N, CA, C and O of each residue as an XYZ file, in Angstrom:
296
protein
N       1.007     -1.054      0.037
C       0.045      0.048     -0.170
C       0.753      1.488      0.025
O       1.367      1.698      1.071
N       0.692      2.229     -0.722
C       1.383      3.287     -0.953
C       0.538      4.590      0.037
O      -0.647      4.916      0.096
N       1.650      5.054      0.662
C       1.274      6.573      1.655
C       0.598      7.567      0.744
O       0.445      7.437     -0.471
N       0.245      8.499      1.441
C      -0.820      9.312      0.514
C       0.077     10.564     -0.249
O      -0.359     11.329     -1.109
N       1.228     10.542      0.228
C       2.382     11.249     -0.693
C       2.753     10.408     -1.322
O       2.996     11.154     -2.271
N       3.173      9.015     -1.854
C       3.471      8.447     -2.680
C       2.325      8.142     -3.610
O       2.688      7.870     -4.754
N       1.019      8.123     -3.386
C       0.050      7.949     -4.316
C      -0.315      9.508     -5.104
O      -0.944      9.588     -6.159
N       0.183     10.580     -4.404
C      -0.082     11.862     -4.666
C       0.992     12.119     -5.696
O       0.907     13.054     -6.492
N       1.747     11.490     -5.674
C       3.336     11.726     -6.818
C       2.926     10.566     -8.035
O       3.223     10.699     -9.222
N       2.331      9.642     -7.570
C       2.126      8.720     -8.610
C       0.808      9.307     -9.594
O       0.665      9.176    -10.810
N       0.050      9.890     -8.751
C      -1.089     10.343     -9.453
C      -0.404     11.560    -10.518
O      -0.589     11.357    -11.718
N       0.259     12.624    -10.181
C       0.341     13.863    -10.501
C       1.739     12.814    -12.054
O       1.525     12.565    -13.240
N       2.518     12.636    -11.502
C       3.717     11.739    -12.495
C       2.740     11.283    -13.749
O       3.020     11.552    -14.918
N       1.349     10.431    -13.280
C       0.728     10.130    -14.923
C      -0.325     10.932    -15.208
O      -0.922     10.741    -16.267
N      -0.662     11.770    -14.489
C      -1.258     13.003    -15.396
C      -0.315     13.526    -15.930
O      -0.372     13.340    -17.146
N       1.036     14.432    -15.452
C       1.584     15.182    -16.157
C       2.340     13.981    -17.513
O       3.166     14.167    -18.406
N       1.971     13.415    -17.303
C       3.078     12.190    -18.654
C       2.281     12.428    -19.658
O       2.659     12.942    -20.710
N       0.498     11.881    -19.279
C      -0.264     12.107    -20.385
C      -1.194     13.835    -20.822
O      -1.534     13.995    -21.994
N      -1.419     14.665    -20.048
C      -1.942     15.683    -20.044
C      -0.661     16.878    -20.280
O      -0.963     17.864    -20.952
N       0.336     16.807    -19.889
C       1.013     17.948    -19.998
C       0.789     19.126    -18.723
O      -0.400     19.407    -18.566
N       1.666     19.789    -17.876
C       1.592     20.517    -17.296
C       0.102     21.431    -17.369
O      -0.685     21.410    -16.422
N      -0.124     22.128    -18.468
C      -0.995     22.885    -18.672
C      -2.414     22.505    -18.473
O      -3.177     23.082    -17.699
N      -2.769     21.310    -19.364
C      -3.704     20.225    -19.034
C      -3.682     19.749    -18.077
O      -4.841     19.621    -17.682
N      -2.790     19.262    -17.200
C      -2.590     18.669    -15.697
C      -3.872     19.737    -14.726
O      -4.928     19.605    -14.107
N      -2.968     20.705    -15.103
C      -3.806     21.831    -13.980
C      -5.034     22.213    -13.984
O      -5.795     22.492    -13.057
N      -5.244     22.199    -15.748
C      -6.797     22.409    -15.875
C      -7.556     21.166    -15.412
O      -8.753     21.404    -15.256
N      -7.217     19.974    -15.161
C      -8.087     18.805    -14.795
C      -8.098     18.707    -13.312
O      -9.045     18.243    -12.676
N      -6.830     19.238    -12.711
C      -7.091     19.421    -11.373
C      -8.349     20.692    -10.611
O      -8.997     20.753     -9.566
N      -8.219     21.350    -11.557
C      -9.330     22.671    -11.193
C     -10.318     22.197    -11.788
O     -11.256     22.878    -11.374
N     -10.712     21.453    -12.505
C     -12.122     20.733    -12.995
C     -12.591     19.850    -11.538
O     -13.542     19.938    -10.761
N     -11.488     19.053    -11.629
C     -12.180     18.251    -10.382
C     -12.346     18.775     -8.892
O     -13.027     18.388     -7.943
N     -11.528     19.715     -9.059
C     -11.630     20.342     -7.657
C     -13.443     21.135     -7.283
O     -14.058     21.300     -6.230
N     -13.699     21.378     -8.412
C     -14.573     22.635     -8.880
C     -16.095     21.722     -8.713
O     -17.080     22.075     -8.064
N     -15.902     20.293     -9.620
C     -16.911     19.394     -9.794
C     -17.323     18.590     -7.855
O     -16.762     18.525     -6.761
N     -18.311     18.257     -8.345
C     -18.551     17.514     -7.289
C     -18.856     16.199     -7.926
O     -19.818     15.821     -8.594
N     -17.459     15.446     -7.418
C     -17.367     14.046     -8.528
C     -17.702     12.802     -7.421
O     -17.467     13.051     -6.239
N     -18.080     11.873     -7.669
C     -18.618     10.521     -7.149
C     -18.028      9.659     -7.776
O     -18.865      9.087     -8.476
N     -16.921      9.186     -7.940
C     -16.108      8.235     -8.552
C     -16.915      6.894     -8.256
O     -17.428      6.363     -9.241
N     -17.042      6.452     -7.360
C     -18.107      5.443     -6.939
C     -19.310      5.152     -8.123
O     -19.488      4.253     -8.945
N     -19.961      6.279     -7.794
C     -21.106      6.263     -8.755
C     -20.634      6.278    -10.138
O     -21.247      5.563    -10.931
N     -19.678      6.951    -10.550
C     -19.176      7.213    -12.024
C     -18.671      5.405    -12.601
O     -18.867      4.723    -13.606
N     -18.270      5.312    -11.870
C     -17.697      4.003    -12.168
C     -18.652      2.841    -12.197
O     -18.669      2.013    -13.108
N     -19.544      2.823    -11.018
C     -21.529      1.774    -11.543
C     -21.765      2.482    -12.801
O     -22.653      1.927    -13.448
N     -21.377      3.304    -13.253
C     -22.749      3.821    -14.358
C     -21.642      3.460    -15.441
O     -21.996      3.033    -16.539
N     -20.340      3.629    -15.136
C     -19.396      3.223    -16.551
C     -19.389      1.808    -17.139
O     -19.364      1.396    -18.299
N     -19.419      1.223    -15.980
C     -19.419     -0.565    -15.780
C     -20.655     -1.144    -16.228
O     -20.789     -2.015    -17.088
N     -21.652     -0.498    -15.473
C     -23.037     -1.067    -16.133
C     -23.453     -0.932    -17.575
O     -24.225     -1.713    -18.131
N     -22.915      0.061    -18.114
C     -23.563      0.172    -19.682
C     -22.552     -0.343    -20.466
O     -22.362      0.159    -21.574
N     -21.759     -1.412    -20.016
C     -20.896     -2.115    -21.280
C     -21.471     -3.421    -20.776
O     -21.874     -3.839    -19.691
N     -21.311     -4.034    -22.365
C     -21.809     -5.591    -22.365
C     -20.371     -6.334    -21.707
O     -19.368     -5.645    -21.519
N     -20.387     -7.276    -21.501
C     -19.078     -8.468    -21.360
C     -18.657     -8.432    -22.250
O     -17.551     -7.935    -22.038
N     -18.813     -8.771    -23.983
C     -17.676     -8.675    -24.805
C     -16.967     -7.417    -24.964
O     -15.756     -7.495    -25.173
N     -17.606     -6.065    -24.891
C     -17.070     -4.595    -24.811
C     -15.914     -4.995    -23.089
O     -14.701     -4.813    -23.197
N     -16.414     -5.434    -21.888
C     -15.608     -5.491    -20.850
C     -14.146     -6.053    -21.604
O     -13.155     -5.438    -21.997
N     -14.463     -7.347    -21.606
C     -13.535     -8.537    -22.180
C     -12.503     -8.042    -23.325
O     -11.432     -8.616    -23.526
N     -12.876     -7.086    -23.940
C     -12.095     -6.290    -25.419
C     -11.308     -5.444    -24.330
O     -10.081     -5.500    -24.243
N     -12.173     -4.584    -23.432
C     -11.287     -3.176    -22.934
C     -10.063     -4.098    -21.692
O      -8.890     -3.726    -21.699
N     -10.382     -4.951    -20.974
C      -9.513     -5.859    -20.158
C      -8.422     -6.101    -20.878
O      -7.322     -5.622    -20.605
N      -8.728     -7.106    -22.159
C      -7.664     -7.464    -23.110
C      -6.983     -6.024    -23.430
O      -5.870     -6.391    -23.804
N      -6.982     -5.154    -23.479
C      -6.256     -3.996    -24.311
C      -5.585     -3.270    -23.360
O      -4.579     -2.606    -23.611
N      -6.150     -3.375    -22.169
C      -5.529     -2.340    -21.191
C      -3.962     -3.678    -20.578
O      -2.788     -3.404    -20.328
N      -4.764     -5.188    -20.532
C      -3.594     -5.532    -20.209
C      -2.182     -6.196    -21.400
O      -1.177     -6.861    -21.146
N      -2.681     -5.677    -22.605
C      -1.397     -5.574    -23.825
C      -0.995     -4.383    -23.451
O       0.234     -4.448    -23.488
N      -1.294     -3.376    -23.126
C      -0.808     -1.805    -23.160
C      -0.172     -1.845    -21.557
O       0.889     -1.221    -21.538
N      -0.418     -2.230    -20.640
C       0.145     -2.058    -19.357
C       0.495     -3.323    -18.476
O       0.265     -3.618    -17.303
N       1.258     -4.058    -19.706
C       1.842     -5.633    -19.143
C       2.517     -5.476    -17.782
O       3.480     -4.753    -17.528
N       1.966     -6.135    -17.099
C       2.821     -6.213    -15.359
C       4.529     -7.495    -15.552
O       4.636     -8.603    -16.078
N       5.420     -6.712    -14.927
C       6.518     -7.685    -15.380
C       6.930     -8.441    -14.034
O       7.958     -9.053    -13.742
N       5.593     -8.142    -13.220
C       5.894     -8.648    -11.539
C       6.972     -7.956    -10.744
O       7.492     -8.461     -9.749
N       7.342     -6.533    -11.335
C       7.928     -5.713    -10.452
C       7.150     -4.428     -9.942
O       6.385     -3.948    -10.778
N       7.213     -3.785     -8.705
C       6.437     -2.598     -8.771
C       7.434     -1.492     -8.440
O       8.563     -1.709     -7.999
N       6.953     -0.363     -8.675
C       7.744      0.931     -8.692
C       7.619      1.312     -7.449
O       6.484      1.324     -6.972
N       8.782      1.722     -6.616
C       8.470      2.400     -5.269
C       9.365      3.663     -5.530
O      10.550      3.710     -5.859
N       8.604      4.523     -5.327
C       8.956      6.345     -5.170
C      10.154      6.537     -4.136
O      10.565      7.666     -3.869
C-alpha cells in the first residue's frame, strides 16, 4: 500500500505524462470544482458495458500495461 504522499506523486506523474503540465492543472481545477462521485461514475460506466466490450477493454489494458512482476516504489 502506498502512503498519501506516494499515491499523490504517482497520480501527478501519470497526469503530467498524459496531459502535460497545463492540461494537468486544468484537470485538477475541474476535479476540485466538480462534485464528483467516483464510485457512482464507476458503477454507471461498467453497467453501461456489455460483457464482450468489457473483455475487449480488459484485453487491451493488459496488452498496453503488461505487469512484469516488479513494482515501482518512489
